[in-house]
C-alpha positions in Angstrom: -0.9 -19.6 -28.4 0.5 -16.2 -27.2 1.8 -16.0 -23.7 0.2 -13.4 -21.4 2.6 -10.8 -20.1 2.5 -10.3 -16.3 4.2 -7.1 -15.2 4.8 -5.0 -12.1 3.4 -1.6 -11.6 6.6 0.4 -12.1 7.5 -1.3 -15.4 3.9 -1.1 -16.7 3.6 2.6 -15.7 6.8 3.4 -17.5 5.8 1.5 -20.6 2.4 3.2 -20.9 3.9 6.6 -20.2 6.3 6.1 -23.2 3.3 5.2 -25.4 5.2 2.9 -27.7 5.0 -0.9 -28.2 1.6 -1.0 -26.5 -0.4 -4.2 -26.3 -4.0 -4.3 -27.7 -5.4 -5.5 -24.4 -4.5 -4.8 -20.7 -6.3 -6.6 -17.9 -6.0 -4.8 -14.6 -7.3 -6.5 -11.5 -6.6 -7.0 -7.8 -7.4 -5.7 -4.3 -5.4 -2.5 -4.4 -7.4 0.1 -6.3 -4.7 2.8 -6.1 -2.4 1.3 -8.7 -5.3 0.7 -11.0 -6.5 4.3 -10.8 -3.0 5.6 -11.6 -2.7 3.3 -14.6 -6.1 4.4 -15.9 -4.9 8.0 -15.9 -1.8 7.0 -17.8 -3.9 5.2 -20.4 -6.2 8.2 -20.8 -3.2 10.4 -21.3 -2.3 8.4 -24.4 -5.1 10.4 -26.2 -4.4 14.1 -26.6 -7.0 16.4 -25.0 -8.3 17.6 -28.3 -8.9 14.1 -29.6 -10.7 12.6 -26.5 -14.2 13.1 -27.9 -13.4 10.8 -30.8 -10.7 8.4 -29.6 -11.2 7.9 -25.9 -14.1 5.8 -24.7 -14.9 5.2 -21.0 -17.4 2.4 -20.5 -18.8 1.0 -17.2 -19.4 -2.8 -17.0 -22.7 -2.7 -15.1 -24.1 -0.1 -17.6 -23.2 -1.7 -20.9 -23.0 -5.1 -22.5 -19.9 -7.0 -23.7 -21.4 -6.9 -27.2 -21.3 -3.1 -27.1 -17.7 -3.2 -25.9 -16.8 -5.5 -28.8 -18.5 -3.1 -31.2 -16.7 0.0 -29.8 -13.3 -1.7 -29.9 -13.8 -2.7 -33.6 -14.2 1.0 -34.6 -11.4 2.7 -36.4 -9.7 5.7 -34.6 -10.6 9.1 -36.0 -7.5 10.7 -37.7 -5.2 8.9 -35.3 -3.1 5.7 -35.1 -5.2 4.3 -32.2 -8.1 4.7 -29.9 -8.3 3.9 -26.1 -11.2 2.1 -24.6 -11.3 2.0 -20.8 -13.8 -0.6 -19.4 -14.3 0.0 -15.6 -16.1 -1.7 -12.8 -15.9 -5.2 -14.2 -15.9 -6.6 -10.7 -19.7 -5.8 -10.7 -20.4 -7.9 -13.8 -21.3 -11.6 -13.6 -18.9 -14.1 -15.1 -21.3 -15.3 -17.8 -21.6 -11.8 -19.2 -17.9 -11.2 -19.0 -17.3 -14.4 -21.0 -19.1 -12.7 -23.9 -16.0 -10.5 -24.4 -13.8 -13.6 -25.0 -14.1 -13.6 -28.8 -12.7 -10.1 -29.0 -9.9 -10.8 -26.6 -8.8 -13.8 -28.7 -8.5 -11.5 -31.8 -8.2 -7.9 -30.6 -8.1 -4.9 -33.0 -4.5 -3.6 -33.5 -5.7 0.0 -33.6 -7.5 -0.2 -30.2 -6.0 -0.3 -26.7 -8.6 -1.9 -24.5 -8.1 -1.5 -20.7 -10.3 -3.9 -18.8 -10.4 -3.1 -15.0 -11.5 -5.2 -12.1 -11.0 -2.7 -9.2 -10.7 -4.3 -5.8 -11.1 -7.9 -6.9 -9.4 -10.6 -8.9 -10.6 -11.0 -12.5 -13.3 -13.6 -13.0 -14.8 -15.4 -16.0 -12.8 -18.5 -17.0 -13.5 -18.1 -20.7 -12.5 -14.4 -20.6 -9.3 -15.2 -18.7 -8.4 -18.0 -21.1 -9.1 -15.7 -24.1 -6.9 -12.9 -22.6 -4.0 -15.4 -22.3 -4.6 -16.7 -25.9 -4.6 -13.1 -27.3 -1.5 -12.1 -25.5 -3.0 -9.5 -23.1 -0.8 -7.8 -20.6 -2.1 -8.8 -17.1 -1.4 -6.7 -14.0 -2.5 -7.8 -10.5 -2.6 -4.9 -8.1 -1.8 -6.4 -4.7 -2.2 -4.8 -1.3 1.1 -3.4 0.1 2.4 -5.6 2.9 3.6 -3.8 6.1 7.1 -5.4 5.6 7.3 -3.7 2.1 6.3 -0.2 3.1 9.9 1.0 3.9 11.2 -0.3 0.5 8.3 1.3 -1.4 8.9 4.6 0.4 12.6 4.5 -0.3 12.2 3.6 -3.9 9.6 6.3 -4.5 11.7 9.0 -2.8 14.7 8.0 -4.8 12.7 8.2 -8.0 11.9 11.8 -7.0 15.6 12.5 -6.5 15.4 12.6 -2.7 17.3 10.8 0.1 15.9 10.0 3.6 17.5 9.3 6.9 16.8 5.9 8.5 14.8 7.5 11.4 12.9 9.7 8.9 12.0 6.5 7.0 10.7 4.8 10.1 8.7 7.9 11.0 7.1 8.1 7.6 6.4 4.4 7.5 4.6 4.5 10.8 2.6 7.6 9.7 1.4 6.3 6.3 1.1 2.5 7.0 0.0 0.5 4.0 -2.2 3.2 2.6 -0.7 3.7 -0.9 -2.7 6.8 -1.7 -1.4 8.5 1.4 2.1 7.3 0.8 2.2 8.7 -2.7 0.6 12.0 -1.6 3.1 12.6 1.2 6.0 11.9 -1.1 4.6 14.3 -3.7 4.5 17.0 -1.0 8.2 16.5 -0.3 9.1 16.3 -4.0 7.3 19.7 -4.6 8.8 21.4 -1.6 12.4 20.1 -1.7 15.1 20.4 -4.4 16.5 17.2 -5.9 19.3 15.7 -3.8 17.8 16.9 -0.5 17.9 14.7 2.6 14.6 14.0 4.3 15.1 14.3 8.1 12.5 14.1 10.9 12.6 17.9 11.0 11.9 18.2 7.3 9.0 15.7 7.7 7.6 17.8 10.6 7.8 21.0 8.6 6.3 19.8 5.3 4.0 16.9 6.3 3.0 18.0 9.8 4.1 14.9 11.7 5.6 16.0 15.0 9.1 14.7 15.4 8.6 14.4 19.2 5.0 13.1 19.4 4.2 10.3 16.9 3.7 6.6 16.6 7.4 5.9 16.2 8.2 7.8 19.4 5.5 6.0 21.3 6.7 2.5 20.3 10.3 3.6 20.9 9.5 4.9 24.4 7.8 1.6 25.3 10.8 -0.5 24.0 13.1 1.7 26.1 10.7 1.2 29.1 10.6 5.0 29.4 7.2 5.2 31.2 7.1 9.0 31.6 7.8 9.6 28.0 5.3 7.0 26.8 2.5 8.4 29.0 3.3 11.9 27.8 2.9 10.8 24.2 -0.4 9.1 25.0 -1.7 12.3 26.7 -0.8 14.3 23.5 -2.6 11.7 21.4 -5.7 11.9 23.5 -5.8 15.7 23.4 -5.7 15.7 19.6 -7.4 12.5 18.3 -7.9 13.9 14.8 -4.1 14.1 14.2 -3.3 11.0 16.2 -5.8 8.2 15.3 -5.9 5.3 17.7 -5.7 2.5 15.0 -2.4 3.7 13.6 -0.9 4.1 17.1 -1.8 0.5 18.2 -0.6 -0.8 14.8 2.8 0.8 15.2 3.2 -0.6 18.7 2.1 -4.0 17.6 4.6 -3.9 14.7 7.5 -3.1 16.9 6.8 -5.8 19.5 6.1 -8.4 16.7 9.6 -7.6 15.3 11.0 -7.9 18.8 9.5 -11.4 19.2 11.0 -12.4 15.8 14.4 -11.2 17.0 14.1 -13.3 20.2 13.6 -16.4 18.2 16.1 -15.7 15.4 19.3 -17.6 16.3 21.6 -15.2 14.4 21.3 -11.8 16.1 23.4 -9.9 13.5 21.7 -6.8 12.0 21.7 -8.4 8.5 20.0 -11.6 9.8 17.4 -9.8 11.9 16.6 -7.4 9.0 16.0 -10.4 6.8 13.8 -12.1 9.4 11.7 -9.0 10.3 11.6 -7.4 6.9 12.9 -4.1 8.4 16.0 -2.2 7.4 19.3 -3.1 8.9 19.3 0.2 10.8 15.9 -0.6 12.3 16.9 -4.2 13.1 20.1 -3.1 14.7 18.2 -0.7 16.9 16.0 -3.5 18.2 19.0 -5.5 19.6 19.4 -3.5 22.9 15.6 -3.9 23.6 16.0 -7.6 23.8 17.3 -7.1 27.3 14.3 -4.9 28.3 11.7 -7.6 27.5 12.3 -11.3 27.6 10.5 -13.6 25.1 7.7 -14.5 27.5 7.0 -10.8 28.2 6.9 -10.1 24.5 4.4 -12.9 23.9 2.2 -11.5 26.7 2.5 -8.0 25.4 1.3 -9.0 21.9 -1.7 -10.6 23.6 -2.3 -7.3 25.5 -2.2 -5.3 22.3 -4.6 -7.7 20.5 -7.0 -7.6 23.5 -6.9 -3.8 23.5 -7.6 -3.6 19.8 -10.6 -6.0 20.3 -12.0 -3.9 23.2 -11.7 -0.7 21.2 -13.9 -2.3 18.5 -16.6 -3.0 21.0 -15.7 -6.6 22.0 -16.2 -6.6 25.8 -16.0 -2.9 26.2 -16.9 0.4 24.7 -14.5 2.6 26.5 -12.8 5.7 25.1 -9.9 4.4 22.9 -7.3 6.6 24.4 -8.2 5.4 27.9 -7.7 1.9 26.5 -4.4 3.1 25.0 -3.3 4.5 28.4 -4.2 1.2 30.1 -2.4 -0.8 27.3 0.8 1.2 27.9 0.6 0.5 31.6 0.1 -3.2 31.1 3.0 -3.4 28.6 5.4 -1.7 31.0 4.4 -3.9 33.9 4.0 -7.2 32.0 5.5 -10.0 34.1 5.7 -12.5 31.3 3.7 -15.2 32.9 1.9 -17.6 30.6 -1.0 -18.2 30.3 -2.0 -14.6 31.0 
């Protein structure tokens, strides 16, 4: 029995781009559709533009049968070494029908590259999955990016483009893009096109090329609150309220929640060294080191209360108990954070 190969996105993308030593079957599945979409493009690019009418097939699971897929995959490529068959939207096909593809997966054609895609869901069909393992398919699970992994993903992607980034710039971009991979890659592409290799990405560069204000952004709001700088915090909230299109409420509250969550972790981490706090919070050592002075501004009880305030504000904005303007709620949240007495229960 062949062992299925489980790979990460970077290695798989590099392997497909080379176009050598390809497996006959690739099974792409998982919650994050962005990685799957990018891989499909790479597989499609294996077939030259002039040959796509003959050697590239795109099939949609809900519109075809697995018997038809089997028949297409058994065809010989036209004047080429291989053909590529991309089978999309399998998440919309029931497991019984999917299992009908199992015989092919156990004994796939060596001249066909079949790419079976479950976008947004994990693969299903026990017989299909067992057959994929038996036939030695390459299996890639596309997982949602965790908040703690955003900085690392950004740094690695910028490095792959030949760019460096300052720690504050990294924090600024992380708070701007969040866990939206499509947005993350798009913003990095903007910088890669605009800057020569070896450039340093600073807050000023980000402001110029991406459009994030270096003075009014989610990072600066969270930083003003941690510093207990009331006038600065309210100034930023006023700017957000005046331009809600460029300063969406959900990303602002998420950034503030993230910083105070990290602060709470720091309070309950015995070793307060930057390296230890970085490991505990999942942040960079630079970001963890910057949190240390703020431990004096808010004690542990205040931080616990503040996290409750942020959660309550998020719920109220979604219509639970109130339908007020979100930026009025943000203003109220900032006031309550700055005046939190740290009494429990609140």
